[in-house]
C-alpha positions in Angstrom: -5.5 5.9 -6.6 -2.7 6.7 -4.2 -3.6 5.8 -0.7 -3.1 8.6 1.9 -1.2 7.8 5.1 -3.1 9.5 7.8 -3.6 7.1 10.7 -0.8 6.6 13.1 -2.1 3.1 13.7 -1.2 2.1 10.2 2.5 2.2 11.1 3.7 0.2 14.2 6.1 3.0 15.1 7.8 1.0 17.9 8.9 -1.7 15.4 10.6 1.0 13.3 13.0 2.1 16.1 16.6 1.3 15.3 18.4 3.3 18.0 17.5 5.5 21.0 18.9 7.2 24.1 18.2 10.4 26.0 19.7 12.5 23.1 18.7 10.8 19.9 16.3 8.4 18.2 16.6 6.8 14.8 13.8 5.0 12.8 13.8 2.7 9.8 11.5 4.8 7.6 9.3 2.9 5.2 9.2 4.0 1.6 6.2 6.2 1.0 6.1 7.7 4.5 7.0 11.4 4.5 9.6 12.5 7.1 7.8 15.8 7.8 4.3 17.0 7.1 3.7 18.3 3.6 0.9 19.6 1.5 -0.7 16.2 1.2 -1.7 16.2 4.9 -0.5 12.7 5.3 0.8 11.6 8.7 4.6 12.0 8.8 7.4 10.1 10.6 8.0 13.1 12.7 4.4 13.0 14.0 4.6 9.3 14.7 7.9 9.7 16.4 6.6 12.4 18.7 3.7 10.2 19.7 6.1 7.3 20.4 8.5 9.5 22.4 5.8 11.6 24.0 7.9 14.7 23.4 9.0 17.0 20.7 11.6 15.8 18.1 14.0 17.8 16.0 14.8 16.6 12.5 18.5 16.4 11.8 18.5 15.3 8.1 16.0 14.5 5.4 15.2 11.4 3.4 13.1 11.5 0.2 9.5 10.2 0.7 9.9 7.5 -1.9 13.1 6.1 -0.2 13.5 4.0 2.9 16.0 3.7 5.7 17.7 5.4 8.6 16.2 8.7 9.7 17.7 10.4 12.8 16.0 12.8 15.1 17.3 14.8 18.1 15.4 14.9 21.4 17.1 18.1 22.6 18.2 21.3 21.1 21.8 20.6 22.2 21.8 17.2 20.4 20.4 18.9 17.3 23.2 21.6 17.4 25.9 18.9 17.8 24.7 16.8 14.8 24.0 19.8 12.7 27.7 20.8 13.2 28.9 17.3 12.4 26.9 17.4 9.1 28.2 20.9 8.3 31.8 19.7 8.8 31.0 16.5 6.7 31.9 14.3 9.7 28.8 12.1 9.4 29.1 9.0 7.2 26.0 8.3 5.1 25.9 5.0 3.2 23.0 4.2 0.8 22.0 1.2 -1.2 20.5 1.7 -4.7 19.1 -0.9 -7.0 19.6 0.4 -10.5 18.4 -0.8 -14.0 21.8 -0.6 -15.7 25.2 -1.6 -14.5 27.4 1.4 -14.3 30.4 1.8 -16.7 32.8 1.4 -13.8 32.5 -0.9 -10.8 33.8 1.9 -8.5 33.9 5.6 -9.1 33.5 9.1 -7.6 31.0 11.3 -9.4 31.3 15.1 -9.4 28.5 17.2 -10.9 26.8 20.5 -10.5 23.2 20.3 -9.5 20.4 22.9 -9.8 17.0 22.4 -8.3 13.9 23.3 -10.2 11.3 24.2 -7.5 8.4 24.1 -10.0 9.0 20.5 -11.0 10.7 19.4 -7.8 13.4 17.9 -10.0 17.2 18.4 -10.0 19.1 19.2 -13.1 22.7 17.8 -13.5 25.5 19.6 -15.2 29.1 18.7 -15.9 30.3 22.3 -15.4 29.3 24.9 -12.9 26.2 26.9 -13.9 24.6 30.0 -12.4 22.7 28.9 -9.3 24.2 25.4 -9.3 25.9 23.6 -6.4 28.7 21.2 -6.5 27.8 17.6 -5.7 30.0 14.6 -5.0 29.4 11.0 -4.2 31.2 7.7 -4.4 29.7 4.4 -5.5 30.8 0.8 -5.5 29.2 -2.1 -7.4 28.1 -5.0 -5.1 26.3 -7.5 -7.2 23.5 -8.2 -9.6 20.3 -10.2 -10.0 18.7 -11.2 -13.3 17.3 -7.6 -13.8 18.9 -5.2 -11.4 22.3 -4.1 -10.0 23.1 -3.1 -6.4 25.3 -0.1 -5.7 26.7 1.1 -2.3 26.7 4.8 -2.4 28.4 7.3 -0.1 27.5 10.9 -0.1 30.1 13.6 0.3 27.7 16.5 -0.1 24.0 16.7 0.7 22.0 18.1 -2.3 18.4 17.8 -3.3 17.8 14.4 -4.9 21.6 14.0 -5.3 21.9 10.2 -5.5 18.9 9.9 -7.8 20.0 12.7 -10.1 23.7 11.7 -10.3 23.2 8.0 -10.9 20.6 8.9 -13.6 23.2 11.2 -15.2 25.6 8.2 -15.8 22.7 6.1 -17.3 21.8 4.2 -14.1 18.4 5.4 -12.9 17.2 3.9 -9.6 14.4 1.2 -9.9 11.0 2.9 -9.8 12.3 6.4 -10.1 10.4 7.6 -13.1 11.2 11.2 -12.3 14.8 10.5 -13.2 14.4 8.1 -16.1 13.3 4.7 -14.7 11.4 2.7 -17.3 8.4 2.0 -15.0 7.3 3.0 -11.5 7.0 0.9 -8.4 3.7 0.3 -6.5 3.0 3.2 -4.1 5.5 5.4 -6.0 8.4 4.1 -4.0 11.9 3.9 -5.3 14.7 1.4 -4.6 16.9 3.7 -2.6 17.7 2.7 1.0 19.5 4.8 3.6 21.5 1.8 4.9 24.0 3.2 7.5 24.6 6.4 9.4 27.7 6.9 11.4 28.2 9.9 13.8 29.6 10.9 17.1 27.3 10.9 20.2 26.6 14.5 21.1 27.5 14.0 24.8 30.1 11.1 25.0 31.8 11.9 21.7 31.9 8.1 20.9 31.3 6.9 17.4 27.8 5.4 16.8 26.6 3.5 13.8 23.0 2.9 13.0 22.1 0.2 10.4 18.7 -0.1 8.8 17.7 -3.7 7.6 16.4 -3.9 4.1 12.6 -3.8 3.6 11.5 -7.4 4.4 8.4 -7.6 2.1 10.2 -6.3 -1.0 11.4 -9.1 -3.3 14.0 -7.0 -5.1 15.7 -6.0 -1.9 15.5 -9.5 -0.5 17.1 -10.9 -3.6 20.2 -8.9 -2.6 20.4 -10.1 1.0 23.0 -12.6 0.3 25.1 -10.0 -1.5 25.3 -8.1 1.8 26.0 -11.0 4.1 
């Protein structure tokens, strides 16, 4: 049975902080912890973050519950507006790591598809040509290395669509480890998937200086740790 995450004490929120100042705070979200409250009633990262900061936080971007990595919140409405505009103008650089079951046909490529979300199944359909109600999706990936069973891809998003990385990699025959929703052979414990929001680069909303937040790989996961040397 899936264990609910309801007690703030279960997550040492202070240890998850990657970056903070008067305007922003970023956490290294564990896989399985929702970013916002949902119908499960489980404690969310936003709840824990507000307890830690003792103030309201404003979510800037989302990260799927089964994934891990950098999640950024604004502490003020002004910071939220600044980052929202940077995302709208595609000025924010988002870099993910994905451990996939199959090595992609090319070691480096840009994928362009048209995606359509099915609200009933919470799954995204992928099309090669534009469809009614679909949205264009673009990402670039680069092959970094392999273990005996899995392959590591660095992925950069150029658009932000529902389940975009998961759906587009599956569309080229490379489902993410544990992602049974998109064709993985078997699930991971706790329904996590091996997708990690690794780096986030943006301009500080006040100074205008570039900032980069990097989330270390999950320490207790043997698959991620097998790729540590690849990234060093």
